[in-house]
VOPAGU-2260 file (C-alpha; in pm, 1 decimal, decimal comma):
REM VOPAGU-2260
SITE   aa  ch    i         X         Y         Z
SITE  UNK   A    0    2516,9    1151,6  -29495,8
SITE  UNK   A    1    2299,0    1351,6  -29655,8
SITE  UNK   A    2    2039,2    1565,0  -29461,4
SITE  UNK   A    3    1730,7    1647,2  -29666,1
SITE  UNK   A    4    1657,6    2005,7  -29706,3
SITE  UNK   A    5    1409,0    2135,6  -29464,0
SITE  UNK   A    6    1439,1    1812,5  -29257,6
SITE  UNK   A    7    1222,2    1815,5  -28954,3
SITE  UNK   A    8    1393,7    1796,2  -28591,0
SITE  UNK   A    9    1498,0    1435,9  -28491,1
SITE  UNK   A   10    1291,4    1291,9  -28209,8
SITE  UNK   A   11    1396,1     922,4  -28226,7
SITE  UNK   A   12    1787,9     840,9  -28275,4
SITE  UNK   A   13    1838,3     464,7  -28328,4
SITE  UNK   A   14    2160,0     293,2  -28326,9
SITE  UNK   A   15    2230,7     -54,2  -28414,1
SITE  UNK   A   16    2517,0    -275,8  -28283,3
SITE  UNK   A   17    2684,8    -429,9  -28569,4
SITE  UNK   A   18    3010,8    -670,7  -28541,6
SITE  UNK   A   19    3057,6    -885,9  -28859,7
SITE  UNK   A   20    2659,0    -897,2  -28940,1
SITE  UNK   A   21    2685,7    -907,6  -29323,6
SITE  UNK   A   22    2421,6   -1164,6  -29318,2
SITE  UNK   A   23    2169,7   -1055,3  -29056,4
SITE  UNK   A   24    2196,2    -636,0  -29116,0
SITE  UNK   A   25    2027,0    -676,9  -29452,7
SITE  UNK   A   26    1697,3    -854,3  -29302,5
SITE  UNK   A   27    1734,4    -657,2  -28998,1
SITE  UNK   A   28    1711,1    -327,0  -29189,2
SITE  UNK   A   29    1463,9    -459,9  -29428,6
SITE  UNK   A   30    1219,3    -521,6  -29151,0
SITE  UNK   A   31    1339,6    -212,4  -28943,5
SITE  UNK   A   32    1201,0     -11,9  -29273,2
SITE  UNK   A   33     854,3    -124,4  -29225,1
SITE  UNK   A   34     827,8      -1,4  -28871,3
SITE  UNK   A   35     535,4     242,6  -28828,9
SITE  UNK   A   36     684,5     471,6  -28635,0
SITE  UNK   A   37     890,3     619,7  -28932,8
SITE  UNK   A   38     591,0     736,1  -29088,9
SITE  UNK   A   39     413,8     835,5  -28768,7
SITE  UNK   A   40     677,5    1081,3  -28679,4
SITE  UNK   A   41     697,0    1210,8  -29037,5
SITE  UNK   A   42     335,0    1294,0  -29030,9
SITE  UNK   A   43     388,2    1470,7  -28737,4
SITE  UNK   A   44     640,6    1676,2  -28858,2
SITE  UNK   A   45     920,7    1474,8  -28645,8
SITE  UNK   A   46    1242,8    1278,8  -28772,7
SITE  UNK   A   47    1435,0     986,5  -28688,9
SITE  UNK   A   48    1791,3     896,3  -28775,6
SITE  UNK   A   49    1910,5     545,6  -28791,4
SITE  UNK   A   50    2305,1     494,5  -28734,0
SITE  UNK   A   51    2430,1     137,2  -28822,8
SITE  UNK   A   52    2737,3     139,4  -28554,1
SITE  UNK   A   53    2983,7     -94,7  -28723,9
SITE  UNK   A   54    3246,0    -162,0  -28484,2
SITE  UNK   A   55    3548,7    -361,6  -28586,9
SITE  UNK   A   56    3362,4    -534,2  -28887,2
SITE  UNK   A   57    3603,1    -700,7  -29092,3
SITE  UNK   A   58    3308,2    -853,9  -29353,8
SITE  UNK   A   59    3079,2    -663,8  -29593,2
SITE  UNK   A   60    2853,1    -509,0  -29306,0
SITE  UNK   A   61    2956,3    -130,7  -29401,6
SITE  UNK   A   62    2880,0    -202,0  -29749,2
SITE  UNK   A   63    2546,0    -380,9  -29719,3
SITE  UNK   A   64    2427,2    -145,0  -29465,0
SITE  UNK   A   65    2534,7     163,7  -29675,0
SITE  UNK   A   66    2341,2      16,4  -29994,7
SITE  UNK   A   67    2031,7     -16,4  -29781,3
SITE  UNK   A   68    2053,1     306,8  -29665,0
SITE  UNK   A   69    2102,4     432,6  -29978,7
SITE  UNK   A   70    1787,0     276,5  -30126,7
SITE  UNK   A   71    1575,2     370,3  -29817,7
SITE  UNK   A   72    1686,4     735,8  -29863,4
SITE  UNK   A   73    1557,7     716,6  -30215,3
SITE  UNK   A   74    1241,0     499,9  -30185,0
SITE  UNK   A   75    1081,1     530,6  -29841,5
SITE  UNK   A   76     781,5     693,6  -29793,0
SITE  UNK   A   77     915,0     861,0  -29505,3
SITE  UNK   A   78    1267,9     959,4  -29629,6
SITE  UNK   A   79    1237,9    1308,2  -29591,5
SITE  UNK   A   80    1197,5    1249,5  -29225,6
SITE  UNK   A   81    1489,5    1025,1  -29219,2
SITE  UNK   A   82    1867,5    1052,3  -29175,3
SITE  UNK   A   83    2061,0     730,0  -29220,5
SITE  UNK   A   84    2434,2     666,0  -29195,6
SITE  UNK   A   85    2685,6     400,7  -29141,0
SITE  UNK   A   86    2936,8     472,4  -28849,4
SITE  UNK   A   87    3223,6     253,7  -28955,5
SITE  UNK   A   88    3464,6     230,5  -28648,8
SITE  UNK   A   89    3798,7      23,0  -28682,6
SITE  UNK   A   90    3820,4     -50,2  -28305,7
SITE  UNK   A   91    3587,2    -340,2  -28193,6
SITE  UNK   A   92    3381,7    -302,4  -27872,1
SITE  UNK   A   93    3028,3    -253,5  -27787,5
SITE  UNK   A   94    3073,7     -28,7  -27492,3
SITE  UNK   A   95    3299,8     185,6  -27727,7
SITE  UNK   A   96    3026,5     183,2  -28015,9
SITE  UNK   A   97    2742,2     271,2  -27723,9
SITE  UNK   A   98    2956,7     559,7  -27583,6
SITE  UNK   A   99    3017,2     701,5  -27931,2
SITE  UNK   A  100    2649,0     646,1  -28039,7
SITE  UNK   A  101    2534,1     843,3  -27710,9
SITE  UNK   A  102    2778,9    1089,4  -27671,5
SITE  UNK   A  103    2906,1    1180,6  -28056,0
SITE  UNK   A  104    2701,5    1008,2  -28298,2
SITE  UNK   A  105    2336,1    1077,2  -28211,9
SITE  UNK   A  106    2160,9    1403,2  -28283,1
SITE  UNK   A  107    2178,5    1655,1  -27986,2
SITE  UNK   A  108    1812,5    1715,8  -28018,3
SITE  UNK   A  109    1691,0    1393,0  -28006,0
SITE  UNK   A  110    1461,4    1319,2  -27682,6
SITE  UNK   A  111    1499,9     921,1  -27713,6
SITE  UNK   A  112    1778,3     709,1  -27794,8
SITE  UNK   A  113    1722,7     339,5  -27911,0
SITE  UNK   A  114    1987,4      77,6  -27933,3
SITE  UNK   A  115    1926,6    -257,8  -28084,9
SITE  UNK   A  116    2125,4    -564,5  -28215,1
SITE  UNK   A  117    2171,7    -631,7  -28586,5
SITE  UNK   A  118    2095,3    -953,4  -28563,7
SITE  UNK   A  119    1738,0    -938,3  -28451,3
SITE  UNK   A  120    1426,4    -906,2  -28667,9
SITE  UNK   A  121    1100,2    -723,7  -28614,7
SITE  UNK   A  122     803,9    -936,1  -28667,4
SITE  UNK   A  123     537,7    -651,4  -28592,4
SITE  UNK   A  124     521,1    -317,9  -28770,9
SITE  UNK   A  125     423,7    -129,3  -28455,3
SITE  UNK   A  126     694,4    -236,6  -28229,3
SITE  UNK   A  127     887,3      62,4  -28204,4
SITE  UNK   A  128     603,4     284,4  -28204,1
SITE  UNK   A  129     454,8     105,0  -27912,3
SITE  UNK   A  130     788,0     143,5  -27730,7
SITE  UNK   A  131     802,8     525,5  -27804,0
SITE  UNK   A  132     433,6     584,5  -27720,6
SITE  UNK   A  133     500,7     432,4  -27364,3
SITE  UNK   A  134     780,5     636,4  -27299,4
SITE  UNK   A  135     602,7     938,9  -27434,2
SITE  UNK   A  136     268,7     870,8  -27238,6
SITE  UNK   A  137     453,7     792,0  -26895,8
SITE  UNK   A  138     714,5    1098,2  -26807,6
SITE  UNK   A  139     817,5     854,1  -26474,1
SITE  UNK   A  140     960,2     613,6  -26724,9
SITE  UNK   A  141    1335,4     608,9  -26794,0
SITE  UNK   A  142    1360,2     320,4  -27014,7
SITE  UNK   A  143    1133,8      80,7  -27217,5
SITE  UNK   A  144    1199,2    -258,0  -27433,8
SITE  UNK   A  145     996,3    -453,4  -27629,3
SITE  UNK   A  146     969,2    -828,6  -27572,9
SITE  UNK   A  147    1196,8   -1082,8  -27757,3
SITE  UNK   A  148    1047,7   -1388,7  -27907,3
SITE  UNK   A  149    1264,1   -1699,2  -28032,4
SITE  UNK   A  150    1182,4   -1769,1  -28371,8
SITE  UNK   A  151    1102,5   -2134,4  -28283,7
SITE  UNK   A  152     811,8   -2028,1  -28097,3
SITE  UNK   A  153     481,4   -2134,0  -28259,8
SITE  UNK   A  154     647,2   -2436,9  -28422,9
SITE  UNK   A  155     446,6   -2759,4  -28423,8
SITE  UNK   A  156     739,8   -2983,2  -28354,1
SITE  UNK   A  157    1004,3   -2898,9  -28087,1
SITE  UNK   A  158    1297,6   -3070,3  -27994,9
SITE  UNK   A  159    1385,0   -3108,1  -27644,0
SITE  UNK   A  160    1659,5   -2832,3  -27634,6
SITE  UNK   A  161    1385,8   -2606,5  -27803,4
SITE  UNK   A  162    1113,3   -2672,5  -27537,2
SITE  UNK   A  163    1381,3   -2630,8  -27261,6
SITE  UNK   A  164    1457,5   -2274,7  -27453,3
SITE  UNK   A  165    1103,2   -2185,7  -27473,7
SITE  UNK   A  166    1032,4   -2248,0  -27101,5
SITE  UNK   A  167    1320,4   -2072,2  -26979,2
SITE  UNK   A  168    1220,3   -1741,4  -27191,9
SITE  UNK   A  169     889,4   -1792,6  -27027,6
SITE  UNK   A  170    1032,3   -1775,5  -26681,4
SITE  UNK   A  171    1269,6   -1499,6  -26774,0
SITE  UNK   A  172     932,8   -1313,6  -26853,9
SITE  UNK   A  173     843,7   -1291,1  -26488,4
SITE  UNK   A  174    1140,8   -1022,4  -26395,0
SITE  UNK   A  175     938,0    -703,7  -26285,6
SITE  UNK   A  176    1098,8    -390,4  -26427,5
SITE  UNK   A  177    1300,5    -555,4  -26715,8
SITE  UNK   A  178    1513,3    -398,3  -26986,1
SITE  UNK   A  179    1580,7    -607,5  -27275,0
SITE  UNK   A  180    1943,6    -561,1  -27383,6
SITE  UNK   A  181    1867,2    -666,7  -27777,7
SITE  UNK   A  182    1628,3    -379,4  -27787,4
SITE  UNK   A  183    1548,0     -76,9  -27551,0
SITE  UNK   A  184    1500,4     297,4  -27574,2
SITE  UNK   A  185    1611,6     538,8  -27320,4
SITE  UNK   A  186    1524,1     895,2  -27250,5
SITE  UNK   A  187    1806,0    1092,1  -27402,5
SITE  UNK   A  188    1907,3    1285,9  -27085,4
SITE  UNK   A  189    1956,1     973,1  -26864,9
SITE  UNK   A  190    2155,8     788,0  -27146,8
SITE  UNK   A  191    2374,1    1107,2  -27199,4
SITE  UNK   A  192    2452,1    1099,4  -26815,8
SITE  UNK   A  193    2594,7     732,8  -26849,4
SITE  UNK   A  194    2908,8     645,4  -26960,9
SITE  UNK   A  195    3029,4     261,9  -26991,3
SITE  UNK   A  196    3355,3     163,4  -26864,5
SITE  UNK   A  197    3570,0     -16,0  -27097,5
SITE  UNK   A  198    3578,5    -333,3  -26846,4
SITE  UNK   A  199    3206,1    -342,8  -26816,1
SITE  UNK   A  200    3069,3    -666,9  -26923,8
SITE  UNK   A  201    2832,0    -780,0  -27157,4
SITE  UNK   A  202    2497,3    -694,1  -26957,5
SITE  UNK   A  203    2472,5    -321,9  -27015,1
SITE  UNK   A  204    2105,9    -338,3  -26962,7
SITE  UNK   A  205    2126,1    -451,6  -26626,6
SITE  UNK   A  206    2361,5    -156,1  -26529,3
SITE  UNK   A  207    2114,1      61,9  -26705,0
SITE  UNK   A  208    1835,4     -86,2  -26492,5
SITE  UNK   A  209    2038,1     -29,5  -26187,0
SITE  UNK   A  210    2117,3     316,6  -26249,9
SITE  UNK   A  211    1747,2     391,7  -26364,7
SITE  UNK   A  212    1562,0     248,6  -26116,5
SITE  UNK   A  213    1782,2     409,1  -25833,9
SITE  UNK   A  214    1794,7     755,6  -25986,6
SITE  UNK   A  215    2151,3     724,7  -26049,7
SITE  UNK   A  216    2195,2     530,6  -25720,6
SITE  UNK   A  217    2011,4     826,2  -25508,9
SITE  UNK   A  218    1705,1     625,8  -25421,3
SITE  UNK   A  219    1570,3     299,2  -25290,5
SITE  UNK   A  220    1497,4      87,0  -25637,0
SITE  UNK   A  221    1188,9     124,4  -25826,8
SITE  UNK   A  222    1114,5    -134,6  -26116,4
SITE  UNK   A  223     830,8      61,8  -26236,0
SITE  UNK   A  224    1099,7     295,9  -26389,3
SITE  UNK   A  225    1156,2      60,4  -26664,6
SITE  UNK   A  226     913,6    -177,0  -26854,7
SITE  UNK   A  227     882,5    -428,2  -27147,2
SITE  UNK   A  228     603,3    -309,2  -27353,8
SITE  UNK   A  229     302,4    -537,9  -27430,6
SITE  UNK   A  230     223,1    -606,5  -27809,2
SITE  UNK   A  231     581,3    -486,5  -27891,5
SITE  UNK   A  232     806,0    -756,3  -28026,4
SITE  UNK   A  233    1096,4    -899,0  -28223,7
SITE  UNK   A  234    1263,9   -1211,6  -28334,1
SITE  UNK   A  235    1588,5   -1342,1  -28263,2
SITE  UNK   A  236    1781,8   -1677,8  -28294,5
SITE  UNK   A  237    1826,5   -1870,9  -27961,4
SITE  UNK   A  238    2135,3   -2029,6  -27822,7
SITE  UNK   A  239    2037,1   -2416,9  -27862,0
SITE  UNK   A  240    2391,8   -2605,6  -27885,2
SITE  UNK   A  241    2509,7   -2726,7  -27535,6
SITE  UNK   A  242    2840,3   -2521,0  -27605,7
SITE  UNK   A  243    2653,3   -2194,2  -27717,7
SITE  UNK   A  244    2422,2   -2212,1  -27420,1
SITE  UNK   A  245    2761,7   -2228,3  -27195,3
SITE  UNK   A  246    2915,5   -1971,0  -27364,8
SITE  UNK   A  247    2633,3   -1723,4  -27351,7
SITE  UNK   A  248    2568,4   -1809,5  -26996,7
SITE  UNK   A  249    2971,6   -1765,2  -26893,4
SITE  UNK   A  250    2932,7   -1410,7  -27074,3
SITE  UNK   A  251    2620,6   -1318,6  -26856,7
SITE  UNK   A  252    2791,4   -1442,4  -26544,5
SITE  UNK   A  253    3106,3   -1205,3  -26623,6
SITE  UNK   A  254    2868,2    -934,7  -26695,9
SITE  UNK   A  255    2639,7    -943,8  -26406,5
SITE  UNK   A  256    2930,3   -1004,0  -26170,4
SITE  UNK   A  257    3085,9    -672,5  -26325,2
SITE  UNK   A  258    2776,1    -504,7  -26310,0
SITE  UNK   A  259    2723,0    -583,0  -25952,2
SITE  UNK   A  260    3091,4    -477,1  -25837,3
SITE  UNK   A  261    3040,9    -178,3  -26019,6
SITE  UNK   A  262    2695,0     -58,1  -25861,6
SITE  UNK   A  263    2822,5    -119,4  -25521,0
SITE  UNK   A  264    3117,7      68,5  -25578,9
SITE  UNK   A  265    2912,1     389,3  -25719,7
SITE  UNK   A  266    2693,1     390,5  -25448,2
SITE  UNK   A  267    2967,9     479,7  -25192,3
SITE  UNK   A  268    3060,3     799,6  -25384,0
SITE  UNK   A  269    2966,8    1127,3  -25307,0
SITE  UNK   A  270    2602,4    1232,6  -25408,5
SITE  UNK   A  271    2741,5    1497,4  -25659,6
SITE  UNK   A  272    2951,2    1239,3  -25824,9
SITE  UNK   A  273    2642,9     992,0  -25886,9
SITE  UNK   A  274    2423,7    1265,2  -26018,6
SITE  UNK   A  275    2681,1    1361,2  -26266,8
SITE  UNK   A  276    2784,7     993,1  -26352,7
SITE  UNK   A  277    2900,9    1002,4  -26707,7
SITE  UNK   A  278    3170,0    1269,0  -26601,7
SITE  UNK   A  279    3239,9    1078,1  -26259,2
SITE  UNK   A  280    3326,9     735,6  -26492,1
SITE  UNK   A  281    3494,3     929,2  -26777,0
SITE  UNK   A  282    3739,7    1068,9  -26491,2
SITE  UNK   A  283    3792,7     724,9  -26328,1
SITE  UNK   A  284    3868,1     589,4  -26699,6
SITE  UNK   A  285    4117,9     875,4  -26783,5
SITE  UNK   A  286    4272,0     883,3  -26451,3
SITE  UNK   A  287    4324,6     479,9  -26443,8
SITE  UNK   A  288    4206,8     271,7  -26757,5
SITE  UNK   A  289    4231,9     -47,0  -26514,8
SITE  UNK   A  290    4017,5      66,1  -26216,7
SITE  UNK   A  291    3722,1    -130,1  -26271,9
SITE  UNK   A  292    3935,3    -438,9  -26324,2
SITE  UNK   A  293    4123,3    -382,3  -26007,1
SITE  UNK   A  294    3781,3    -365,0  -25840,6
SITE  UNK   A  295    3693,5    -690,0  -25984,9
SITE  UNK   A  296    4008,4    -809,2  -25848,5
SITE  UNK   A  297    3942,4    -672,3  -25511,2
SITE  UNK   A  298    3614,2    -849,5  -25507,9
SITE  UNK   A  299    3751,4   -1182,3  -25629,7
SITE  UNK   A  300    4007,3   -1174,1  -25330,2
SITE  UNK   A  301    3705,4   -1158,0  -25087,0
SITE  UNK   A  302    3483,7   -1380,7  -25288,3
SITE  UNK   A  303    3648,1   -1715,1  -25283,1
SITE  UNK   A  304    3345,6   -1970,9  -25368,5
SITE  UNK   A  305    3241,3   -1920,7  -25736,9
SITE  UNK   A  306    2898,5   -1966,7  -25658,3
SITE  UNK   A  307    2923,1   -1634,7  -25457,5
SITE  UNK   A  308    3035,1   -1397,2  -25758,8
SITE  UNK   A  309    2696,8   -1174,3  -25724,3
SITE  UNK   A  310    2432,0   -1217,2  -25490,1
SITE  UNK   A  311    2156,2   -1466,0  -25590,2
SITE  UNK   A  312    2324,0   -1658,3  -25805,7
SITE  UNK   A  313    2180,2   -1995,4  -25625,1
SITE  UNK   A  314    1825,6   -1885,6  -25626,1
SITE  UNK   A  315    1727,9   -1693,5  -25928,4
SITE  UNK   A  316    1622,9   -1988,0  -26163,3
SITE  UNK   A  317    1396,5   -2112,8  -25864,1
SITE  UNK   A  318    1247,7   -1755,4  -25777,5
SITE  UNK   A  319    1137,7   -1733,6  -26141,9
SITE  UNK   A  320     975,0   -2070,7  -26154,1
SITE  UNK   A  321     796,6   -2007,1  -25808,5
SITE  UNK   A  322     641,4   -1674,8  -25988,4
SITE  UNK   A  323     444,0   -1923,5  -26245,0
SITE  UNK   A  324     125,1   -2012,9  -26162,2
SITE  UNK   A  325     -36,6   -2372,9  -26142,3
SITE  UNK   A  326      93,6   -2655,1  -26320,4
SITE  UNK   A  327     361,1   -2440,3  -26510,0
SITE  UNK   A  328     569,3   -2465,0  -26221,0
SITE  UNK   A  329     565,7   -2846,9  -26260,1
SITE  UNK   A  330     582,9   -2834,2  -26651,4
SITE  UNK   A  331     860,0   -2560,9  -26625,5
SITE  UNK   A  332    1082,6   -2753,1  -26345,5
SITE  UNK   A  333    1315,5   -2933,5  -26578,5
SITE  UNK   A  334    1407,5   -2610,3  -26753,8
SITE  UNK   A  335    1474,4   -2448,2  -26416,6
SITE  UNK   A  336    1647,3   -2765,0  -26346,3
SITE  UNK   A  337    1865,7   -2798,9  -26611,8
SITE  UNK   A  338    1931,5   -2364,8  -26621,4
SITE  UNK   A  339    2034,6   -2434,9  -26226,4
SITE  UNK   A  340    2322,4   -2675,6  -26344,5
SITE  UNK   A  341    2417,0   -2470,8  -26654,2
SITE  UNK   A  342    2436,5   -2154,9  -26433,8
SITE  UNK   A  343    2674,6   -2359,3  -26182,8
SITE  UNK   A  344    2891,1   -2429,3  -26452,8
SITE  UNK   A  345    2905,5   -2101,6  -26628,3
SITE  UNK   A  346    2961,6   -1921,0  -26272,4
SITE  UNK   A  347    3289,1   -2180,8  -26231,9
SITE  UNK   A  348    3400,1   -2090,3  -26600,3
SITE  UNK   A  349    3345,5   -1714,4  -26546,8
SITE  UNK   A  350    3525,1   -1727,2  -26185,5
SITE  UNK   A  351    3839,9   -1899,9  -26371,0
SITE  UNK   A  352    3798,4   -1637,8  -26634,0
SITE  UNK   A  353    3816,9   -1325,7  -26422,5
SITE  UNK   A  354    4070,9   -1462,6  -26191,4
SITE  UNK   A  355    4279,9   -1525,9  -26495,2
SITE  UNK   A  356    4271,2   -1138,0  -26570,0
SITE  UNK   A  357    3932,9    -969,1  -26674,5
SITE  UNK   A  358    3929,6    -893,0  -27059,8
SITE  UNK   A  359    3601,5    -858,4  -27270,4
SITE  UNK   A  360    3422,3   -1207,6  -27347,5
SITE  UNK   A  361    3173,9   -1201,4  -27619,9
SITE  UNK   A  362    3211,2   -1550,6  -27833,6
SITE  UNK   A  363    3099,1   -1504,2  -28198,7
SITE  UNK   A  364    2809,0   -1765,5  -28293,2
SITE  UNK   A  365    2783,8   -1858,6  -28675,7
SITE  UNK   A  366    2380,9   -1791,7  -28733,4
SITE  UNK   A  367    2152,5   -1820,2  -29003,7
SITE  UNK   A  368    1980,6   -1516,6  -29170,5
SITE  UNK   A  369    1625,5   -1477,6  -29023,2
SITE  UNK   A  370    1336,4   -1440,4  -29307,7
SITE  UNK   A  371    1124,7   -1121,1  -29265,7
SITE  UNK   A  372     783,9   -1206,1  -29209,6
SITE  UNK   A  373     565,9   -1175,9  -29549,5
SITE  UNK   A  374     290,8   -1017,9  -29371,3
SITE  UNK   A  375     485,7    -763,8  -29149,3
SITE  UNK   A  376     343,4    -481,7  -29325,9
SITE  UNK   A  377      26,3    -603,5  -29241,3
SITE  UNK   A  378    -180,5    -384,8  -28991,2
SITE  UNK   A  379    -193,4    -552,3  -28635,6
SITE  UNK   A  380    -487,3    -532,1  -28380,4
């Protein structure tokens, strides 16, 4: 990476999680390059860095990202305020990449750390600017994210699977204090007091929400400390095939079980250890790399039934449906019912998986590259 002469201090550090994303990384970075926050920061004498966190990639992700970064560094209007590079990590692992970005790669002066997936696409040029503005305007917020939009939304004709998928998203949107794992921004001081255990499941955003909303497990939960920002969105391709839906839900159940067990354990630690959580978890990892795995095993011995992996499994779909108003409770009932069945099957699969010896579970799904909207650069109301 070359740092422009007289480059302004970095305020926003962006890490892009990429594992074999040679198809998606190009359109994603193209849409990112059109985000208005890059020029807004430059105009105000502030800088932004973008780091592609290529972990365990065996395709051309590193080369494609590097070529685009070279072009941005040469042609982008805000290039003097940008630092762009690819971190090529031979060992795969989302948690490993997250830890290295937060504690090693990101600029130390950065006030905000933003993590996003490499297979999403910005459909509004002001998405990141609005997320950042929310954090800067409300000092009580610890984290903010945008609202994910499925790329099938707005189609004139929808299959029954697509209708169920969109209805499920609408019910998920009723969650108070929600962080979206595909794209979120944390205050740097909060992020750097976190460290992801090796065996933490896929739902790292759920762990962040637990930590932030309880002030590192030292206060009652306050969902207002995280927010999904209105008017800030991105596109993603949903899972529609039954097998992909089940695999994704299995991954979610594994992750939520792990987060539940980890959070319940951390609550029992002395207050000084909770206050310095990153150092506490690092010590646990160094002393016994399998410490979280052992906590999971102990939890499973106490929890005989697969539908009790974590509290609320049997009811969360119906609670989300209940938060909808009027006729939507009727129109969305099939999605809630189908989701309930999928959840039960996924919980059974997750229980078998965990009881067989906990390992990372992240099945790769073949996807088509999303196309950058032609009017992305247009000013939005």
